[in-house]
C-alpha positions as CSV (number, residue, x, y, z in Angstrom):
1,M,125.6,83.5,102.3
2,A,126.4,86.1,99.6
3,D,122.7,87.1,99.4
4,T,122.7,87.7,103.2
5,Y,125.9,89.7,103.0
6,Y,124.6,92.1,100.3
7,Y,121.2,92.3,102.1
8,H,122.9,93.6,105.2
9,I,124.9,96.1,103.0
10,G,121.6,97.3,101.5
11,W,120.2,97.9,105.0
12,G,123.4,99.7,105.9
13,V,123.1,102.1,102.9
14,L,119.5,102.7,103.7
15,L,120.3,103.6,107.3
16,L,123.1,105.9,106.1
17,A,120.6,107.7,103.8
18,F,118.2,107.9,106.8
19,V,120.8,109.4,109.1
20,G,121.9,111.9,106.3
21,S,118.3,112.9,105.7
22,V,117.7,113.5,109.4
23,I,120.9,115.6,109.6
24,L,119.7,117.7,106.7
25,L,116.4,118.2,108.5
26,V,118.1,119.5,111.6
27,L,120.4,121.8,109.7
28,R,117.8,122.8,107.1
29,D,118.0,126.5,107.8
30,R,121.8,126.6,107.8
31,V,122.6,124.9,104.6
32,S,122.3,126.0,101.0
33,P,119.0,125.3,99.2
34,A,121.0,123.3,96.6
35,W,121.1,120.5,99.2
36,R,117.4,120.0,98.6
37,V,118.3,117.7,95.8
38,L,119.1,115.2,98.5
39,D,115.5,115.3,99.8
40,G,114.7,112.3,97.8
41,S,117.6,110.1,98.8
42,L,115.7,108.3,101.6
43,A,112.6,107.8,99.3
44,F,114.8,106.4,96.6
45,F,116.7,103.9,98.8
46,A,113.5,102.9,100.6
47,G,111.9,102.1,97.3
48,V,114.9,100.0,96.2
49,M,114.9,98.2,99.6
50,A,111.2,97.5,99.3
51,L,111.8,95.8,96.0
52,W,114.7,93.9,97.5
53,L,112.4,92.6,100.3
54,L,109.9,91.5,97.6
55,A,112.8,89.7,95.8
56,R,113.3,87.5,98.8
57,R,109.8,86.0,98.2
58,F,109.0,86.5,94.5
59,P,110.8,85.7,91.2
60,L,112.6,88.6,89.6
61,Q,110.0,89.1,86.8
62,N,107.3,89.6,89.5
63,V,109.4,92.1,91.4
64,A,110.2,94.0,88.1
65,A,106.5,94.1,87.2
66,V,105.4,95.3,90.6
67,G,108.1,98.1,90.5
68,L,107.2,99.2,87.1
69,I,103.5,99.2,87.7
70,I,103.6,101.1,91.0
71,L,106.3,103.6,89.8
72,G,104.6,104.2,86.5
73,T,101.1,104.7,87.9
74,S,102.3,107.0,90.8
75,A,104.5,108.9,88.3
76,L,101.5,109.5,86.1
77,V,99.5,110.8,89.0
78,T,102.4,113.0,90.2
79,A,102.7,114.4,86.7
80,V,99.0,115.3,86.6
81,F,99.4,117.3,89.9
82,A,102.8,118.8,88.8
83,R,101.6,120.4,85.6
84,G,102.0,124.2,85.5
85,A,102.1,126.6,88.4
86,D,98.7,128.2,88.4
87,P,98.3,130.0,91.8
88,D,94.6,129.5,91.8
89,R,94.9,125.7,91.8
90,T,94.0,123.8,95.0
91,F,97.3,122.0,95.0
92,K,100.7,122.7,93.6
93,F,104.3,121.6,94.2
94,A,106.5,124.2,95.7
95,E,109.2,125.8,93.6
96,G,112.5,124.1,94.0
97,F,110.9,120.7,94.9
98,G,112.6,118.6,92.2
99,P,114.1,119.6,88.8
100,G,112.0,121.4,86.3
101,L,111.3,121.5,82.6
102,M,110.0,124.4,80.5
103,S,106.6,123.6,79.0
104,G,105.7,126.6,76.8
105,N,105.8,129.6,79.2
106,K,105.4,127.5,82.3
107,R,107.9,125.5,84.3
108,L,106.9,121.9,84.9
109,L,108.3,120.5,88.1
110,L,109.5,116.9,88.2
111,P,109.4,115.6,91.8
112,W,111.0,112.3,90.9
113,H,111.2,110.9,94.5
114,I,107.4,110.9,95.1
115,P,106.9,107.8,93.0
116,F,109.7,106.0,94.9
117,L,108.0,107.1,98.2
118,V,104.7,105.6,97.0
119,L,106.5,102.4,95.9
120,A,108.1,102.0,99.3
121,L,105.0,102.7,101.3
122,A,102.7,100.6,99.1
123,A,105.0,97.5,98.9
124,V,105.9,97.4,102.6
125,S,102.4,98.2,103.7
126,R,101.1,95.2,101.7
127,E,103.8,92.9,103.2
128,T,103.1,94.2,106.7
129,T,99.4,93.6,106.2
130,R,100.2,90.0,105.4
131,L,101.6,89.7,108.8
132,I,98.6,91.4,110.5
133,L,96.2,89.2,108.7
134,R,98.1,86.0,109.3
135,P,95.4,84.5,111.6
136,W,92.8,85.1,109.0
137,R,94.6,84.1,105.8
138,R,92.1,81.3,105.1
139,E,89.1,83.7,105.2
140,R,87.0,84.0,102.1
141,N,87.5,87.8,101.7
142,Y,91.1,87.8,102.6
143,G,92.2,89.5,99.3
144,L,89.8,92.4,99.9
145,W,90.9,92.8,103.5
146,L,94.5,92.7,102.3
147,L,94.0,95.5,99.8
148,G,91.9,97.6,102.2
149,I,94.3,97.4,105.2
150,S,97.3,97.9,103.0
151,S,95.8,101.1,101.6
152,L,94.9,102.1,105.2
153,L,98.6,101.7,106.3
154,V,99.6,104.0,103.4
155,M,97.1,106.5,104.5
156,L,98.3,106.3,108.1
157,A,101.8,107.1,106.9
158,G,100.2,110.0,104.9
159,L,99.1,111.5,108.3
160,A,102.8,112.1,108.9
161,V,103.8,112.8,105.3
162,E,101.3,115.6,104.6
163,P,102.0,117.9,107.5
164,F,105.8,117.4,106.9
165,A,105.5,118.2,103.2
166,L,103.4,121.3,103.9
167,H,105.1,122.8,106.9
168,V,108.6,121.3,107.2
169,G,109.9,120.1,103.9
170,K,108.0,122.7,101.9
171,W,107.2,120.1,99.2
172,W,103.8,121.4,98.2
173,V,101.1,123.9,99.0
174,W,97.4,123.4,99.6
175,H,94.9,126.2,98.8
176,Q,91.5,125.4,100.1
177,G,88.4,127.5,100.9
178,A,87.3,128.3,104.4
179,T,84.4,125.8,104.2
180,I,86.8,122.8,103.5
181,A,87.7,120.8,106.7
182,S,91.4,120.4,107.2
183,W,93.9,119.0,109.7
184,L,97.1,121.0,110.3
185,G,96.3,122.9,107.1
186,V,95.8,119.7,105.0
187,P,92.3,119.2,103.6
188,W,90.6,115.9,104.5
189,F,90.5,114.7,100.9
190,A,94.3,114.6,100.7
191,F,94.3,111.6,103.1
192,V,91.5,110.0,101.1
193,G,93.8,110.5,98.1
194,W,96.6,108.6,99.7
195,F,94.2,105.7,100.4
196,C,92.9,105.7,96.8
197,L,96.3,106.0,95.2
198,A,97.6,103.0,97.3
199,A,94.5,101.0,96.4
200,L,94.9,101.8,92.7
201,V,98.6,100.8,92.4
202,L,98.2,97.7,94.6
203,A,95.1,96.6,92.6
204,F,97.0,97.0,89.3
205,A,100.0,95.1,90.7
206,G,97.9,92.5,92.5
207,P,98.4,89.6,90.0
208,W,102.2,89.9,90.4
209,F,101.9,89.6,94.1
210,V,100.7,86.0,93.7
211,V,103.3,83.3,94.6
212,K,102.9,80.4,92.1
213,R,105.3,78.1,93.9
214,P,105.5,76.9,97.5
215,W,107.3,79.2,99.9
216,L,108.6,77.5,103.0
217,Q,110.5,80.4,104.6
218,P,108.4,82.0,107.3
219,P,107.8,85.8,107.0
220,D,110.0,88.2,108.9
221,L,109.6,91.7,110.2
222,A,111.8,93.5,107.7
223,S,108.8,95.1,105.9
224,L,107.4,96.4,109.2
225,A,110.9,97.8,110.0
226,L,111.1,99.7,106.7
227,W,107.5,101.1,107.2
228,L,108.5,102.3,110.7
229,L,111.7,103.8,109.4
230,I,109.9,105.9,106.8
231,L,107.3,106.9,109.4
232,L,110.1,107.8,111.8
233,Y,111.8,110.2,109.4
234,F,108.6,112.2,108.8
235,T,107.8,112.1,112.5
236,I,111.2,113.6,113.4
237,G,110.5,116.3,110.8
238,N,107.1,117.0,112.3
239,A,108.6,117.2,115.8
240,L,111.1,119.7,114.5
241,G,108.3,121.7,113.0
242,R,106.2,121.4,116.2
243,A,103.4,119.6,114.4
244,W,102.5,117.7,117.6
245,P,99.2,116.2,116.5
246,A,101.0,114.6,113.5
247,V,103.7,113.3,115.9
248,A,101.0,111.8,118.2
249,A,99.1,110.2,115.2
250,A,102.3,108.6,114.0
251,V,103.2,107.2,117.4
252,V,99.8,105.7,117.9
253,S,99.7,104.3,114.4
254,A,103.2,102.8,114.8
255,G,102.2,101.2,118.1
256,V,99.0,99.6,116.8
257,V,100.5,98.4,113.5
258,S,103.6,97.0,115.3
259,F,101.6,95.1,117.8
260,F,99.3,93.3,115.3
261,A,102.2,92.7,112.9
262,W,104.3,91.2,115.7
263,R,101.4,89.0,116.7
264,G,101.0,87.7,113.1
265,W,104.8,87.1,112.9
266,R,104.7,85.1,116.1
267,L,101.9,83.0,114.7
268,S,104.0,82.5,111.5
269,Q,107.0,80.9,113.3
270,P,107.4,77.2,113.0
271,P,106.7,75.3,116.2
272,L,109.6,74.3,118.5
273,N,110.5,70.6,118.5
274,L,110.2,69.7,122.1
275,A,110.5,65.9,121.5
276,P,113.3,64.2,123.5
277,A,116.4,63.5,121.7
278,A,116.9,60.0,120.4
279,P,119.2,57.8,122.6
280,S,122.7,57.3,121.3
281,S,123.8,53.9,120.0
282,G,125.8,53.3,123.2
283,A,122.8,54.1,125.4
284,A,120.6,51.9,123.3
285,A,123.0,49.0,123.6
C-alpha cells in the first residue's frame, strides 16, 4: 500500500514537471534566459521515474547498475561532444545550454540533463519493447529483436528531439555541408547516432535486465505512458516552432507503438476465470 502511495506521488511530481516545462515552452520568449536552467527538469524526473518503474520488476542492485551504466555511458558521449566551442565543428552545444567550466581558454559546457533523457528513453523503450514482443518472447532471437526494436524506439523519439533541440529549445547547432542529406536541418547521421547510442547503453546494461527470480505480476502500460509523455513534450515544442513534419512523425510513431504495445499488454493479462461459482453449503445440502 505504501509503495503504491509513493508511486502515485512520483507520477504526480513528474506530471507537474511536465506541465511546468510546457508552460516555459509557451512563455519562452517572455521570460528571462535564467529560466533555461529548468529545461532539464522534465528529463531529470523522467529518468528517475524510469528507474522507479524498473524497481517494480528488478532488485535494487539491478536498478542501480542499470542507472549507473546508462548515465555514465551517455555522460561520457555527451562530454565528448561538449568539449570546446570550435565554430568549425559539425556539432556543438549552444551557449547557455547547461552550466559551464573553463578548460584553458575555452568554456566547457555541461548539459547534465542529456544523460537523464537518454536514461529515460532507453529504459522505457526497452520495457515498451517487451510488451510489443510479448507474442514472440519464446523465439530464438528474442534478445536481438529486443535490443534492435528498443533502439529503434529511441531513434523514433529522436525524430522529435532533434528538431526541437535545433529550432525550439536551441540546445545545439548542426553545421553540415550542402552535400549532406538532412531533415529539418538535422543531418541523417544524427538519427543513426541515437540508434547506436541506445544500442550501446542497452547492450552494456543488458546483463542487469535479466530477472533471476520468477515474476508473477503481469506487465503494465506505465513504461509506454512515460515514453509517450516524453514524446508529447517535444511534439508540443515542435508544434509551437511549426516543425510540422516532426509533429507528424511523432504522431504516427506514437500511434504505431501504442497499438503494438497495447496488443502485447492484452496478451499478457491473466485469463478470466469463467467457471461457475461453487454451490453454497446450504444449496449442496
